VEXTI-722328 format. One record per residue: residue number from 1; x, y, z of N, C-alpha, C in turn. Coordinates in steps of 0.2 Angstrom, whole numbers. Example, Ala and Ser with C-alpha at 12.3 -4.5 7.8 and 13.67 -1.06 7.14 Angstrom:
! residues 2
<1, <66, -28, 39>, <62, -22, 39>, <66, -16, 39>>
<2, <64, -11, 35>, <68, -5, 36>, <64, 0, 39>>
END
This chain:
! residues 245
<1, <3, -6, 1>, <-1, -2, 1>, <2, 7, 1>>
<2, <3, 11, -4>, <10, 14, -6>, <6, 21, -2>>
<3, <7, 26, -2>, <7, 34, 4>, <0, 37, 0>>
<4, <-3, 39, -3>, <-8, 41, -5>, <-13, 33, -5>>
<5, <-12, 30, -4>, <-17, 23, -3>, <-22, 23, 5>>
<6, <-14, 25, 7>, <-13, 25, 17>, <-19, 29, 18>>
<7, <-16, 36, 15>, <-21, 43, 18>, <-29, 43, 15>>
<8, <-30, 36, 12>, <-37, 37, 10>, <-39, 33, 14>>
<9, <-37, 26, 14>, <-39, 22, 20>, <-43, 26, 27>>
<10, <-38, 30, 30>, <-36, 35, 35>, <-44, 39, 37>>
<11, <-45, 44, 29>, <-49, 45, 27>, <-55, 44, 31>>
<12, <-56, 37, 26>, <-61, 31, 28>, <-63, 32, 35>>
<13, <-57, 30, 37>, <-60, 30, 45>, <-60, 33, 51>>
<14, <-60, 40, 47>, <-65, 46, 49>, <-68, 48, 43>>
<15, <-72, 45, 44>, <-79, 45, 41>, <-77, 53, 35>>
<16, <-74, 52, 32>, <-72, 58, 26>, <-77, 57, 21>>
<17, <-81, 54, 17>, <-84, 47, 13>, <-91, 47, 15>>
<18, <-94, 49, 21>, <-98, 47, 21>, <-105, 50, 22>>
<19, <-105, 57, 17>, <-109, 57, 16>, <-107, 57, 5>>
<20, <-103, 57, 4>, <-103, 58, -4>, <-94, 56, -3>>
<21, <-93, 53, -12>, <-86, 52, -15>, <-84, 59, -17>>
<22, <-80, 56, -18>, <-76, 61, -25>, <-78, 62, -33>>
<23, <-81, 58, -33>, <-85, 55, -38>, <-90, 58, -41>>
<24, <-94, 59, -33>, <-101, 62, -31>, <-97, 69, -34>>
<25, <-92, 75, -30>, <-91, 82, -29>, <-88, 84, -39>>
<26, <-88, 77, -40>, <-85, 80, -51>, <-87, 80, -53>>
<27, <-93, 74, -52>, <-102, 76, -54>, <-107, 80, -55>>
<28, <-107, 84, -46>, <-109, 90, -45>, <-106, 96, -50>>
<29, <-99, 95, -51>, <-95, 103, -55>, <-97, 104, -60>>
<30, <-98, 99, -63>, <-100, 99, -70>, <-107, 104, -71>>
<31, <-112, 105, -67>, <-118, 109, -66>, <-115, 117, -64>>
<32, <-111, 116, -61>, <-107, 123, -57>, <-109, 128, -59>>
<33, <-110, 130, -68>, <-113, 136, -68>, <-120, 137, -68>>
<34, <-125, 132, -68>, <-132, 129, -68>, <-131, 129, -60>>
<35, <-135, 134, -56>, <-136, 136, -49>, <-144, 130, -48>>
<36, <-148, 132, -54>, <-156, 129, -53>, <-155, 120, -50>>
<37, <-149, 118, -56>, <-147, 110, -61>, <-143, 107, -54>>
<38, <-137, 113, -52>, <-133, 113, -46>, <-137, 108, -39>>
<39, <-143, 113, -36>, <-147, 111, -33>, <-151, 106, -32>>
<40, <-153, 106, -38>, <-159, 99, -41>, <-154, 92, -37>>
<41, <-149, 91, -41>, <-145, 87, -39>, <-144, 86, -33>>
<42, <-143, 91, -29>, <-140, 92, -21>, <-145, 89, -16>>
<43, <-152, 92, -21>, <-158, 88, -15>, <-160, 79, -16>>
<44, <-156, 79, -24>, <-157, 72, -25>, <-152, 67, -20>>
<45, <-145, 70, -22>, <-143, 66, -19>, <-141, 66, -12>>
<46, <-146, 69, -8>, <-146, 68, 0>, <-151, 67, 2>>
<47, <-157, 65, -3>, <-162, 67, 0>, <-164, 56, -2>>
<48, <-159, 56, -5>, <-159, 51, -5>, <-154, 45, -2>>
<49, <-151, 47, 1>, <-147, 44, 7>, <-148, 47, 12>>
<50, <-147, 37, 16>, <-152, 39, 24>, <-149, 41, 29>>
<51, <-143, 41, 28>, <-137, 43, 32>, <-134, 50, 33>>
<52, <-138, 53, 28>, <-139, 60, 27>, <-141, 66, 29>>
<53, <-142, 74, 29>, <-147, 79, 29>, <-156, 77, 23>>
<54, <-160, 78, 29>, <-162, 78, 22>, <-170, 85, 25>>
<55, <-167, 89, 29>, <-168, 96, 29>, <-169, 100, 27>>
<56, <-174, 102, 21>, <-174, 109, 19>, <-166, 114, 19>>
<57, <-171, 118, 25>, <-164, 124, 28>, <-158, 120, 26>>
<58, <-158, 112, 29>, <-152, 112, 31>, <-149, 110, 22>>
<59, <-154, 108, 17>, <-149, 106, 13>, <-147, 112, 6>>
<60, <-150, 118, 9>, <-150, 125, 4>, <-144, 126, 10>>
<61, <-141, 128, 15>, <-134, 127, 19>, <-130, 123, 17>>
<62, <-132, 118, 12>, <-127, 113, 11>, <-126, 116, 3>>
<63, <-130, 120, -2>, <-131, 122, -8>, <-124, 126, -7>>
<64, <-127, 131, -2>, <-122, 138, -1>, <-116, 134, 0>>
<65, <-114, 130, 3>, <-108, 125, 4>, <-104, 127, 0>>
<66, <-107, 120, -5>, <-104, 117, -11>, <-104, 123, -16>>
<67, <-108, 128, -18>, <-105, 133, -20>, <-99, 139, -19>>
<68, <-102, 138, -14>, <-96, 143, -10>, <-87, 137, -10>>
<69, <-87, 131, -9>, <-81, 127, -12>, <-81, 128, -17>>
<70, <-84, 125, -23>, <-80, 126, -31>, <-81, 133, -34>>
<71, <-81, 139, -28>, <-80, 147, -29>, <-72, 147, -27>>
<72, <-73, 144, -24>, <-63, 146, -20>, <-59, 139, -23>>
<73, <-60, 134, -27>, <-56, 128, -29>, <-54, 125, -23>>
<74, <-60, 122, -21>, <-57, 120, -15>, <-58, 113, -18>>
<75, <-53, 107, -14>, <-51, 100, -20>, <-58, 95, -18>>
<76, <-60, 91, -20>, <-63, 86, -19>, <-64, 83, -13>>
<77, <-57, 80, -10>, <-58, 78, -3>, <-59, 81, 3>>
<78, <-57, 86, 4>, <-59, 94, 5>, <-68, 95, 4>>
<79, <-69, 98, -1>, <-77, 96, 2>, <-80, 91, 2>>
<80, <-77, 82, 3>, <-80, 81, 6>, <-81, 79, 15>>
<81, <-73, 80, 15>, <-73, 82, 20>, <-79, 87, 26>>
<82, <-78, 94, 23>, <-84, 96, 27>, <-88, 96, 25>>
<83, <-93, 93, 21>, <-99, 90, 20>, <-102, 86, 26>>
<84, <-96, 81, 28>, <-96, 78, 33>, <-95, 80, 40>>
<85, <-92, 86, 40>, <-91, 90, 47>, <-97, 93, 49>>
<86, <-102, 95, 42>, <-108, 100, 44>, <-115, 96, 42>>
<87, <-115, 89, 40>, <-119, 82, 41>, <-119, 82, 50>>
<88, <-112, 79, 54>, <-114, 82, 59>, <-115, 86, 65>>
<89, <-113, 94, 62>, <-115, 101, 64>, <-122, 101, 63>>
<90, <-125, 99, 59>, <-132, 98, 59>, <-136, 94, 63>>
<91, <-134, 88, 65>, <-138, 84, 68>, <-136, 89, 75>>
<92, <-132, 93, 78>, <-135, 96, 85>, <-144, 101, 84>>
<93, <-147, 102, 90>, <-151, 105, 89>, <-150, 112, 91>>
<94, <-154, 115, 86>, <-151, 121, 85>, <-156, 127, 93>>
<95, <-160, 122, 98>, <-163, 125, 100>, <-162, 125, 107>>
<96, <-158, 118, 108>, <-155, 115, 113>, <-146, 116, 117>>
<97, <-144, 120, 109>, <-137, 124, 111>, <-138, 132, 107>>
<98, <-131, 134, 110>, <-130, 141, 108>, <-126, 142, 105>>
<99, <-126, 149, 102>, <-121, 150, 95>, <-115, 144, 99>>
<100, <-112, 148, 104>, <-106, 145, 105>, <-104, 141, 108>>
<101, <-109, 134, 106>, <-107, 128, 106>, <-108, 126, 100>>
<102, <-109, 131, 94>, <-111, 128, 88>, <-104, 130, 84>>
<103, <-102, 134, 87>, <-94, 137, 85>, <-88, 133, 88>>
<104, <-89, 133, 93>, <-84, 125, 97>, <-85, 118, 93>>
<105, <-91, 118, 94>, <-90, 110, 88>, <-88, 111, 84>>
<106, <-89, 116, 80>, <-87, 119, 74>, <-78, 119, 73>>
<107, <-77, 123, 77>, <-70, 121, 80>, <-66, 116, 80>>
<108, <-68, 112, 83>, <-68, 105, 85>, <-65, 101, 79>>
<109, <-72, 99, 76>, <-71, 97, 69>, <-68, 99, 63>>
<110, <-66, 108, 64>, <-62, 108, 58>, <-53, 106, 61>>
<111, <-51, 109, 66>, <-45, 105, 68>, <-45, 98, 68>>
<112, <-49, 93, 68>, <-49, 86, 69>, <-48, 84, 61>>
<113, <-50, 90, 56>, <-47, 86, 50>, <-39, 93, 46>>
<114, <-39, 97, 52>, <-33, 100, 47>, <-25, 99, 50>>
<115, <-25, 95, 56>, <-18, 91, 57>, <-15, 86, 56>>
<116, <-12, 83, 55>, <-7, 75, 51>, <-7, 74, 59>>
<117, <-11, 72, 64>, <-9, 66, 70>, <-15, 61, 68>>
<118, <-11, 57, 65>, <-17, 52, 64>, <-16, 48, 71>>
<119, <-21, 43, 76>, <-27, 43, 73>, <-34, 46, 76>>
<120, <-27, 53, 77>, <-34, 57, 81>, <-36, 62, 76>>
<121, <-31, 65, 73>, <-35, 71, 68>, <-31, 69, 62>>
<122, <-32, 70, 56>, <-31, 71, 49>, <-30, 76, 45>>
<123, <-23, 77, 42>, <-20, 82, 37>, <-26, 84, 32>>
<124, <-28, 86, 31>, <-35, 85, 24>, <-35, 94, 22>>
<125, <-36, 97, 26>, <-38, 108, 27>, <-31, 109, 27>>
<126, <-31, 113, 24>, <-21, 119, 20>, <-25, 124, 27>>
<127, <-19, 132, 28>, <-21, 135, 30>, <-29, 141, 26>>
<128, <-28, 141, 21>, <-32, 147, 16>, <-37, 142, 17>>
<129, <-39, 133, 16>, <-44, 132, 17>, <-47, 131, 24>>
<130, <-46, 132, 33>, <-45, 133, 36>, <-49, 141, 38>>
<131, <-44, 143, 32>, <-46, 153, 35>, <-56, 155, 32>>
<132, <-54, 151, 27>, <-60, 155, 22>, <-67, 150, 24>>
<133, <-66, 143, 26>, <-73, 141, 30>, <-75, 142, 35>>
<134, <-70, 145, 38>, <-70, 148, 47>, <-76, 153, 43>>
<135, <-73, 158, 38>, <-78, 161, 36>, <-84, 162, 36>>
<136, <-84, 158, 29>, <-93, 152, 26>, <-96, 153, 34>>
<137, <-95, 149, 39>, <-99, 150, 45>, <-101, 155, 49>>
<138, <-97, 157, 50>, <-99, 164, 54>, <-103, 168, 51>>
<139, <-104, 170, 44>, <-107, 170, 40>, <-113, 170, 38>>
<140, <-114, 161, 40>, <-119, 158, 36>, <-121, 155, 40>>
<141, <-117, 154, 46>, <-123, 149, 53>, <-125, 153, 59>>
<142, <-117, 156, 62>, <-116, 161, 66>, <-120, 168, 67>>
<143, <-121, 171, 61>, <-124, 173, 62>, <-131, 178, 60>>
<144, <-133, 168, 59>, <-140, 169, 57>, <-143, 164, 61>>
<145, <-138, 163, 67>, <-141, 158, 70>, <-148, 158, 72>>
<146, <-150, 164, 73>, <-159, 165, 78>, <-165, 163, 74>>
<147, <-162, 165, 66>, <-164, 160, 60>, <-166, 157, 60>>
<148, <-160, 152, 59>, <-160, 146, 60>, <-161, 141, 62>>
<149, <-164, 143, 69>, <-166, 139, 74>, <-173, 141, 69>>
<150, <-175, 148, 71>, <-184, 149, 69>, <-187, 143, 62>>
<151, <-181, 143, 58>, <-183, 137, 52>, <-182, 131, 54>>
<152, <-177, 128, 58>, <-178, 121, 60>, <-182, 119, 67>>
<153, <-187, 123, 73>, <-191, 122, 75>, <-196, 120, 72>>
<154, <-199, 112, 73>, <-208, 110, 72>, <-213, 113, 76>>
<155, <-217, 113, 72>, <-223, 117, 75>, <-223, 121, 81>>
<156, <-221, 130, 77>, <-220, 133, 80>, <-228, 139, 77>>
<157, <-228, 140, 84>, <-237, 141, 85>, <-235, 148, 87>>
<158, <-239, 154, 83>, <-240, 161, 86>, <-245, 164, 88>>
<159, <-249, 169, 93>, <-251, 169, 97>, <-256, 176, 95>>
<160, <-262, 179, 94>, <-262, 185, 89>, <-268, 186, 92>>
<161, <-265, 193, 94>, <-274, 196, 101>, <-273, 203, 99>>
<162, <-279, 204, 98>, <-281, 211, 94>, <-283, 216, 102>>
<163, <-279, 220, 100>, <-281, 226, 108>, <-283, 233, 105>>
<164, <-285, 237, 110>, <-285, 243, 105>, <-277, 247, 105>>
<165, <-279, 251, 103>, <-273, 254, 102>, <-269, 259, 109>>
<166, <-274, 263, 111>, <-270, 267, 116>, <-272, 264, 124>>
<167, <-273, 258, 124>, <-277, 253, 130>, <-272, 256, 136>>
<168, <-273, 262, 139>, <-268, 265, 142>, <-273, 265, 150>>
<169, <-269, 262, 155>, <-271, 265, 160>, <-266, 270, 166>>
<170, <-269, 274, 169>, <-265, 280, 172>, <-265, 274, 178>>
<171, <-258, 275, 182>, <-259, 272, 190>, <-262, 275, 194>>
<172, <-263, 274, 203>, <-268, 276, 204>, <-263, 280, 210>>
<173, <-266, 285, 209>, <-261, 291, 215>, <-268, 293, 218>>
<174, <-261, 295, 226>, <-264, 294, 230>, <-269, 301, 230>>
<175, <-272, 309, 234>, <-272, 313, 235>, <-267, 316, 239>>
<176, <-266, 323, 235>, <-260, 328, 241>, <-260, 329, 245>>
<177, <-269, 328, 250>, <-269, 333, 254>, <-268, 326, 262>>
<178, <-264, 319, 258>, <-262, 318, 261>, <-254, 315, 265>>
<179, <-253, 319, 260>, <-242, 321, 259>, <-243, 323, 266>>
<180, <-234, 321, 267>, <-233, 324, 272>, <-225, 325, 269>>
<181, <-223, 333, 274>, <-216, 335, 273>, <-212, 330, 275>>
<182, <-207, 327, 272>, <-201, 326, 275>, <-192, 329, 274>>
<183, <-188, 329, 277>, <-184, 333, 276>, <-179, 327, 274>>
<184, <-174, 329, 268>, <-169, 326, 265>, <-164, 321, 269>>
<185, <-162, 323, 273>, <-158, 322, 279>, <-157, 315, 282>>
<186, <-166, 314, 283>, <-168, 309, 288>, <-167, 304, 282>>
<187, <-169, 303, 276>, <-170, 297, 274>, <-158, 294, 272>>
<188, <-158, 289, 273>, <-150, 287, 270>, <-150, 288, 261>>
<189, <-154, 284, 261>, <-155, 284, 252>, <-154, 291, 248>>
<190, <-154, 295, 253>, <-156, 303, 252>, <-151, 306, 250>>
<191, <-145, 302, 255>, <-138, 305, 260>, <-136, 306, 255>>
<192, <-135, 302, 248>, <-126, 303, 244>, <-128, 310, 238>>
<193, <-136, 309, 241>, <-137, 316, 234>, <-140, 322, 239>>
<194, <-138, 323, 244>, <-137, 328, 248>, <-133, 331, 251>>
<195, <-129, 328, 254>, <-120, 330, 257>, <-117, 329, 252>>
<196, <-111, 334, 254>, <-107, 338, 249>, <-100, 332, 251>>
<197, <-98, 333, 246>, <-93, 324, 245>, <-85, 327, 247>>
<198, <-83, 325, 254>, <-76, 329, 255>, <-69, 330, 250>>
<199, <-66, 334, 249>, <-62, 334, 243>, <-55, 331, 244>>
<200, <-52, 328, 240>, <-48, 324, 244>, <-45, 327, 246>>
<201, <-38, 324, 251>, <-31, 328, 252>, <-28, 327, 244>>
<202, <-24, 333, 248>, <-15, 328, 244>, <-12, 320, 243>>
<203, <-12, 321, 251>, <-9, 312, 248>, <-14, 309, 244>>
<204, <-19, 309, 246>, <-24, 305, 241>, <-23, 305, 235>>
<205, <-21, 313, 232>, <-21, 314, 227>, <-15, 311, 225>>
<206, <-7, 311, 226>, <-2, 309, 225>, <-2, 300, 224>>
<207, <-3, 298, 228>, <-6, 293, 228>, <-10, 289, 222>>
<208, <-17, 293, 218>, <-19, 292, 214>, <-13, 293, 206>>
<209, <-8, 295, 208>, <-4, 298, 202>, <-1, 294, 201>>
<210, <0, 292, 207>, <8, 285, 207>, <2, 280, 206>>
<211, <-3, 277, 206>, <-4, 271, 204>, <-8, 273, 199>>
<212, <-9, 279, 196>, <-8, 279, 186>, <-4, 277, 182>>
<213, <4, 282, 185>, <9, 279, 184>, <11, 270, 183>>
<214, <8, 269, 185>, <12, 261, 187>, <8, 256, 181>>
<215, <2, 260, 183>, <-4, 255, 178>, <-2, 257, 171>>
<216, <1, 261, 169>, <2, 262, 160>, <9, 259, 159>>
<217, <12, 259, 165>, <20, 254, 165>, <17, 248, 164>>
<218, <14, 244, 168>, <10, 240, 168>, <6, 237, 160>>
<219, <5, 240, 158>, <0, 241, 150>, <5, 241, 144>>
<220, <10, 244, 146>, <16, 245, 139>, <18, 240, 141>>
<221, <19, 236, 145>, <24, 232, 149>, <20, 225, 144>>
<222, <11, 221, 147>, <9, 219, 146>, <9, 216, 138>>
<223, <5, 223, 136>, <6, 224, 127>, <12, 220, 126>>
<224, <17, 221, 125>, <21, 220, 122>, <27, 213, 125>>
<225, <20, 210, 127>, <22, 203, 131>, <18, 197, 126>>
<226, <12, 204, 126>, <4, 198, 121>, <8, 200, 116>>
<227, <10, 204, 113>, <15, 205, 104>, <19, 199, 104>>
<228, <22, 199, 106>, <28, 194, 106>, <25, 186, 106>>
<229, <23, 183, 112>, <18, 178, 112>, <14, 177, 105>>
<230, <10, 182, 101>, <6, 180, 96>, <13, 178, 90>>
<231, <15, 184, 90>, <21, 185, 85>, <24, 176, 85>>
<232, <26, 174, 92>, <31, 165, 90>, <24, 161, 91>>
<233, <15, 162, 93>, <11, 159, 90>, <11, 156, 80>>
<234, <10, 164, 79>, <10, 163, 70>, <14, 158, 67>>
<235, <21, 162, 73>, <28, 158, 67>, <28, 150, 67>>
<236, <27, 146, 74>, <23, 141, 71>, <18, 137, 68>>
<237, <12, 142, 69>, <10, 140, 65>, <11, 137, 58>>
<238, <14, 144, 55>, <16, 144, 48>, <20, 139, 47>>
<239, <26, 139, 53>, <30, 132, 51>, <27, 124, 51>>
<240, <22, 125, 55>, <17, 117, 55>, <16, 118, 46>>
<241, <11, 120, 46>, <7, 122, 38>, <13, 122, 33>>
<242, <18, 124, 34>, <22, 125, 26>, <28, 114, 26>>
<243, <25, 113, 33>, <30, 106, 33>, <22, 101, 30>>
<244, <16, 102, 31>, <11, 99, 32>, <10, 97, 22>>
<245, <12, 103, 19>, <12, 105, 13>, <20, 102, 10>>
END
């Protein structure tokens, strides 16, 4: 077994081709310019497979995903892996999980297919693919989470009630003759608004000036530390991606 055959064997173990194979992706590419035909064949492909997505809104999202992949020239195996990721992502309930739950799940699945570390991870995506598919997820799922929750909720009932346009009732007010005069100093809650605050002493002003100076020094120090850590992290990521290529 050569290196390519071994790689595809590992990919099968990761269920990369559970939604469709590379032949299916090549077939869909032939109708890339005809969106209606592409949408039609995607529906047929997924609805005929009992192990994949059947919900119409989810299939429409898959159409957007495949069209996005074609426009960005993703490889066939990358598209197969993405379909597997989104199939697993769409298996989650939009009502029981938050936007952050979906994002964390998406991040976990993408990293699982972006690092060459079998049997835990497989290196299918390159750095540019990860960046582009993350942008797609944020724009089409994360930002539209509430809309998708509504579309994917069954038996959604709305109750409509007719009311007068100006159905307003004023609160009950006691007669002014029953009121009693009170002094603000008699009530603790009003003291903060009526009592004069003492001016700060010269010592307190000096202490505040020293604290502010030290805070500024600490901010500059921490900012430099964070920048150096970010540079080191990005450098290591780039080295890892170069080795993978």
